[in-house]
N, C-alpha and C positions, 0 to 999 in steps of 0.2 A: 559607492560606483556612482558618479554623478551622471545622472541625463537632463535634457535642453530640449523638454517637451512641454508646454503648457496646457495642460488639460481643461482648461476655461474654453477654451478655442474649439473645442470638439465635440459634439451629439451623439450622445449612448444610448444603446438600449440594452437593458440589463433580462439575458430572456432566460428563464428559466428561474425560480424562485426558493430554491431550497438553502441547506445551509449556507452555501457556495453563494448563489447568487443574493443572499440577505446580507452578507458581506461587502460585498459588491455596493449593493444601496447603499449603506449605512456609511461604506466606504463613500462615495459620489458626494454625499451630502457631509460629510464632514470636509471636506477638500472644495466643501460649497458649491461644487459643479449642479447648477440647475438645469442645464439643457438634456439632463436623460428621460428616456422610458421605462416600462415596463413590462414582461410578459410571462404568462404562464402558461402552457396550456390548459391546469385547472383554472377554474374558473374563478373558483374562491381563494386560490391565494393571490389571482387578478382585485380582487375585490380589496383583500387584508394591503394588498400594495399601494392601495388608490390609485387602482389603472382608471384611465379615461375611458370611458365604454365609446364617446364620438369619435375613439379612433382606430383607424384600421390599420390589421398587420401591417397590411402591405402597404399600408403610409409613409409609416414608421420606417416601414425598413428601407425605404426608398430615403427618405430624410436623413437617418442619421450616417453618422460618420463610420463610428464602430459599432458590432454585434459583439455585446462579451456573454459569450455562450457558457453555460454551466457546464465540467467535465461529464455532466451523468446523460448527456445530451446525444442522438446518434444521431448522425446526418444520412444513418439509411433508413433507421427506427420512427425519428420523430415525427408529430402530425403534418406540420409543417414542412418537412425535409425539401419538398422541391424551389420551397420559395427560400428556404436557408443557404440550399443548395445555389442559387440561383447569387446571393448576396454572402458570395464564402469569403471572398475578399477582406468583406469585413471584419469578418467574423474575430476575435482572438478574447483573452482567458483571463482571469485573474492575475493568473504570474504577469502576466506583459503588463498590469496595471501597477502593479509594483514597481517592474523595471522601466516605467514613464513616468515614475514617480517623483524625482529628481530628487530623492534621495541620496546621501552617500552611505553605502555599505557594501559587504563584502561577501559574495553569495558562495554557497558551496547547494548545488544542485544534486539529488542522487536518483535513480531512477535502474526500472532494470523489471524483470517478471518477478523474483523470488528474491527476498531481503533487505526490501529499500526501508522500509518500516525498523526494523531491528539496525539496520546500519546508518538510519539517519538519528538514533538513536542513541547508537554509540557513541557518532561523533558529537554530537552536541553535548554528553554526558563528557566528555573525553576534552569538548573545549572549555565546558564550564569550570572542572578539575585545574588546569592552567591558567586562571584566570583570562577569559577572552571573555566579553561582552558578547552572552547568544543569544539567537531566538533559535526555535524549531515548530516549524506548521507546514501545509500543505499540504497534502493528501494523508498527513499521518492522523491528521483530527481536525487542526486547529487551521480553521479558515487564514492564510494566510496573509489576503485583508484587516486583519482582527490583531493582527501583534502590533504591538509599541513597540516600533523603532527607533533608534535612536541612532546617532551620528556617529560610522565608524562598528555599529554591530556586525557580527557576522550572521548571516540568515542560513540555516540550512532548510532544504527544501525540500520534501518527498511530492517526489513530480511523477503521474500519474499516465500511461500514454495514451489517455482522454485528453487531458490537459496541454500536454505537449504536441500530439494533432491537430490543435487550432492556433497555438503559440505562436508571434511572428516576431516579438522584439526579446524574449527572453537569452541573454545572455551570462551567463555563469563564469565566475573567475577563477572556481574548480567545481567540472561537469564527471561525475560520475555513471560509468553505466555497468550495473553489475555483471549481466547477464540476461540472455533472452532464449526463453523457449516458450511455446506455442499458447498463447493467452489471448482472451477478447478477441478473437478470430471474426465470432461475429458480431462485432463493431466495428472495428476495422474493415472485413470482408475479407483479406488477406493477409499473412505472415511479411511478407513485402512493405506491405502498410503501416504494419503493425511497428516494423525493425525503422521504417524510414519515420515514424512517428520518435521513437527515442533516440534514433540518432540527432535529432533537431536541437537537444542539448550543448549540440560542439559546432551549429553553422555562425552563429554569431559573435563567438568565441573571438577573441585577440592574440596578437600574440604572446602576450606576456602573461596569459590563460594557462589553465592545465588541463588535462583532458586524460581521467584517467579512466582505463577498460580493460576489461578479462583482454586475456592475450589470443581467446580464440576468434573475437571482434576485429582485431587489428587490420587486416584485407578491408573492409569495409571503409575505415576508419582512414586510410592510405589514398582507397580510391576515390574518395571523397576533394580528399587533399583539404583537410580544414588548417587552422591557422593557429592552431593552440597547440603549444608544449606536450607532448602526449608520453603521456606516463605508463607505460607496461607493466599489469601487473603482474607479479614472480610468485606466487604464491611460498615457493619455497624462503622468500626472506623473513617472511612470521613465521614460518613453522623454525625456525634456527633461535625462534626467543618463543614458542608458544608454549614450551613446558614450564616457565617463570609464572604463566596468567594461574592465578590461583583461587578460580570461578568458577565455577562448575559448568554454566548456563554457558559461557564464552568459549571452554577451551573445549567443548564437544564438536566434532568433526562438522559439524554442518553452520556453523561459526565458521568455518578457517577463509571461506571468501571475505566473506563481511569483513571478518578482523583483519584479510589480508589489507585490503584495501583505505581500511583504518589507519591501520600504521602506514602505508605508506602516503597517505593526511600528511600524518602525526609529522612524517621527514620533510613536507614541505613547510608544513607550520612553524619549522623549526623546534619541536615538543622531541628532546629527550626520552632513551630510552626507558630509564628508568621510572623518569612523569605517567609516562605510554602505560608500564606496566603498573606504576601504582593507581591510574584512572582506572583502567582496567579489572584490576583486583575489584574495587567498589561500588561497579555496575551493577545493576539491579536490571533484569528481564522485562522486558511488554506482559503489559494483562493478555491476556486471551491467543496467547504463544508459548507453546507450553509452560502452563501458570498451574503448578502444584497448589490444589487446593485447600487441600485437606487430607490428611491419613486419618485413618481407625481401623481396630481388629484386625490387622495387616494389610486394609482395602486404599490403595493411592489413588486419588482421583485428578486425572488431570484437565485441564483448558484448554484447549488448541483449537479452540474455533477459527483462528486468524488464518491454518490453514486451509486455504480455499483450490488450492491444487494436491494431486497425490506428491506431486514433486514435497512441497511444504509440509506435508506427512510423515514423511521417510524419516526424518530424524524421532518424533512420536515413537514409528514401530521399530528403528533401530537402536534404543538406548531403553528400552523397555520391558519388562518379560510379561505373562503373566497376563497379556492385554486382550481383555472384553470392549472393541472397539466399535464406536458409535460413528456411522461413517454415513454418509448422504449428503443433497440437496440439491442445487444446479451444477449439474458437470459443468465442464470450462470445452470447450469443443476440442476434439483430437487428444483428452485427456486418456490416460490408459495406467487402468490400476494393476500394478506388477508388481504381485505381493511374495513374488518367490524366495528373495535372501532375507524376508522376515515374517515365514509363515511357520516355523516353531514357536516365536513369540505369541502368536496371535490363538486364544482359546477359539473363541466366535463373534464374530461382528453382526452388530444390531444394524439396520440400513433405516434410514429416516428419510424424511423429503417427498417432493412427487416425482422422481425421477427415480424410481424404482429398481423399473425395467434397465436400465442402464447398467446401476451397479449391478444387478443379480445377473446378470452376463460377463460381466467384470471379473467376478471374486465365483461363481459356482465351479464347481467339482476344484477347488484348492482351495476352503476353509470352511467351514463350519457358519450359517448364518440364518437369522431372523430378518422378515420384515415387518418392524418398527413403526413405521410411519410418522410416530416423533418422537419428541423427547422425550415426556414422558414416560409414554409406555416405554421406550429404549432402558431407561434406568432400571425402572420397575422388573423387566424382563431382567435386566442386567443384573442385580440383587439377589434375583432369584435361583440365578443358575450358578450363580458364586455358593450360595449353600448348600446348590445341591450335589455341587461337581467336586466341592471341600479341597482346594488346591489353597498353599498358602502365599505369602506378596502378592496378591492380587496390584491389576491395575486398569480402574475404567475409565479408557480414553473417548474424550473428545476431539477427535480431530477429522473432520469432514469431507473433506479433498473436493468440497463445491462451494461454491458461493448459499449464500443464504435468502435472498430473497424469495423463493416459493412459500417462506412461513416466518420469515422474521426481517425484520427492518434492516439489521444488518451484522456484520457478522459478532461484533459488540454485545449485540442487543442477544443473539445464540447464544454468544458464552457465559453472557448475566442470568442467562434463565439457567443452564448448567449447574452455572452454582447453587443459584437459589436451589432447582432440584434436590442437588448433592443432599447439600447440607440439610435439606429438610427430610430427603431418606433416612440421612446418616443416620439423626436419630433413632432409628427406627433399628438399627447395627448391635445386637449386643457381641 
């Protein structure tokens, strides 16, 4: 995708100096953009990046052409939210810089409430197996500006609603919207605002571009009168070939939606059916997503730390038996824990995190539970209960249905701690 934008003619403020902000600073320096400033509400980070104490934030905001805002910063909660809102027309994201880079590439942007990371990984795997030059980045882990992009590469981008909310120049060749359920409403303020951010991936697409989206969202797309070619995803088309997929992880029902989108995209990219099936059979699942980390003495330890909502936890509860379920963290606004259809699979629940009352109120009088507060105590309690209850073929499941930030840096940190503790405690199982 070719662009016509000389970055050297503009000035920038990089606001937020975490992993994304750091990648932006590195990118601007690499592109020899000298007219840029940095800011973070954490004064230590400002010092680390060489912030000039003589410069005031108000003066910088007035001076620069663009404010590159890190995705985790909410205009409803930021320390300087009023100042940022005042200059909201200047705010862009790292994704915008990619699209303004004058590089020639093709992009596949994936967003949605659930399944983004898995779908991105499936698509990237599919393309690699079929000899496409492909890069994968964005919200999935690698900041998009850290990728080494060559001419005619396919870039698979996981885009969060945080990024899309402020993006102004993103225009993918293939835009994929998987689904929308209540999520991040505290950040966006309302579901309308959340939906609006998701649909930004279609806004600047051209007639030759493709928009792939769930049947349930067609009316919104049509009302907005976007220019791109609409591909309505029919799950039934994928289900006709599903029986040929010999991959336990992908053939489970939770991945039907993700696979339906990947299958539809394969058709657009002229990948034949046999190549699609062969590629999918060699796919390996994501870390922290229903990751079986070890089995010992009839006990299976499963790390599903990436399940940050109950919707994302359902697969693990549906596909396992004799579950000792570790649940809790920071609940998503308006999320509901409805275990009615999974009740027979769960032996006991162990609540961790600081929002114990939320989870207690959701599951009380429905299943047995205990408040464990943290992962270490939860695992210790689970193993004692397994020993006392004396059932066979047990599953110890970390699938929190909640964000991790009350006790961990992120879901990866939470999952890695679970893996560490599991391997430590497994040594004691006789």
